[in-house]
C-alpha positions as CSV (number, residue, x, y, z in Angstrom):
1,M,94.5,68.8,161.7
2,T,94.1,69.6,158.0
3,E,92.6,72.8,157.0
4,P,89.2,72.5,155.3
5,E,89.2,73.0,151.6
6,N,88.0,76.5,150.5
7,L,84.7,76.2,148.6
8,V,85.5,79.1,146.2
9,L,88.9,77.5,145.5
10,T,87.3,74.2,144.7
11,L,84.7,75.8,142.4
12,L,87.4,77.8,140.6
13,R,89.4,74.6,140.0
14,E,86.4,72.8,138.6
15,M,85.7,75.8,136.3
16,R,89.3,75.8,135.1
17,S,89.1,72.1,134.3
18,E,85.8,72.6,132.4
19,M,87.3,75.6,130.5
20,K,90.3,73.6,129.5
21,S,88.1,70.9,128.1
22,E,86.0,73.4,126.2
23,F,89.1,75.2,124.8
24,A,90.4,71.8,123.6
25,D,87.1,71.2,121.8
26,V,87.2,74.7,120.3
27,R,90.8,74.1,119.1
28,S,89.8,70.8,117.6
29,E,86.9,72.5,115.7
30,I,89.2,75.3,114.5
31,A,91.7,72.7,113.3
32,G,88.9,70.9,111.4
33,V,87.7,74.1,109.8
34,R,91.3,75.0,108.8
35,S,91.7,71.6,107.2
36,E,88.4,71.9,105.3
37,L,89.4,75.4,104.2
38,R,92.8,74.3,102.9
39,S,91.1,71.5,101.0
40,E,88.6,73.9,99.5
41,I,91.4,76.3,98.5
42,H,93.4,73.6,96.8
43,S,90.2,72.5,94.9
44,L,89.5,76.1,93.9
45,R,93.1,76.6,92.7
46,A,92.8,73.4,90.6
47,D,89.5,74.7,89.1
48,V,90.9,78.1,88.4
49,A,94.0,76.6,86.7
50,S,91.8,74.4,84.6
51,D,89.6,77.3,83.6
52,L,92.6,79.4,82.7
53,L,94.0,76.6,80.5
54,A,90.6,76.2,78.8
55,L,90.4,80.0,78.3
56,E,93.9,80.1,76.9
57,K,93.2,77.4,74.4
58,R,89.9,79.1,73.3
59,L,91.8,82.4,72.9
60,S,94.6,80.7,71.0
61,D,92.1,79.1,68.7
62,Q,90.2,82.4,68.1
63,I,93.5,84.2,67.5
64,A,94.6,81.6,65.0
65,T,91.2,81.9,63.2
66,L,91.5,85.6,63.1
67,R,95.0,85.5,61.9
68,R,94.0,83.1,59.1
69,A,91.1,85.4,58.1
70,V,93.3,88.4,58.0
71,M,95.9,86.6,55.9
72,E,93.2,85.4,53.5
73,Y,91.8,89.0,53.3
74,H,95.3,90.4,52.6
75,S,96.0,87.7,50.0
76,S,92.7,88.4,48.4
77,A,93.2,92.2,48.4
78,I,96.7,91.9,47.2
79,G,95.6,89.5,44.5
80,H,92.9,91.8,43.3
81,G,95.3,94.7,43.4
82,V,97.7,92.8,41.2
83,L,94.9,91.9,38.8
84,I,93.7,95.5,38.6
85,S,97.2,96.9,38.1
86,E,97.9,94.3,35.4
87,F,94.6,95.2,33.8
88,E,95.5,98.9,33.8
89,D,98.9,98.2,32.3
90,R,97.3,96.1,29.6
91,L,94.8,98.8,28.9
92,R,97.5,101.5,28.6
93,R,99.5,99.3,26.2
94,V,96.4,98.7,24.1
95,E,95.6,102.5,24.1
96,Q,99.2,103.2,23.1
97,H,99.1,100.6,20.4
98,L,95.9,102.0,19.0
99,N,97.1,105.5,19.4
100,L,94.3,106.3,21.8
101,S,94.8,108.6,24.6
102,A,92.5,109.3,27.5
103,P,91.4,112.9,27.8
104,G,93.7,114.9,30.0
105,A,96.5,112.3,29.6
106,H,100.0,113.6,28.7
């Protein structure tokens, strides 16, 4: 004679089977979320890299423009300085030629 199946044991086995099925569904959802997250991270990395390259180009352009402006300023300032010093030299030579001396000059 076979022993009758225990009702509690039967219910526990059914619950275990249902829980395994639910855990499998949860694992599947987690895997899907991970995949989506990886995809989003890769997309974000590409966006950030693109933005950094664009920023680097804009900064390089601005630095080149600034460098050009500074060089033009220095060229202009040096050029004017040369013109002023040449003018002062000429003025001194004219004063010496005409025997003019500025007050307080030695």
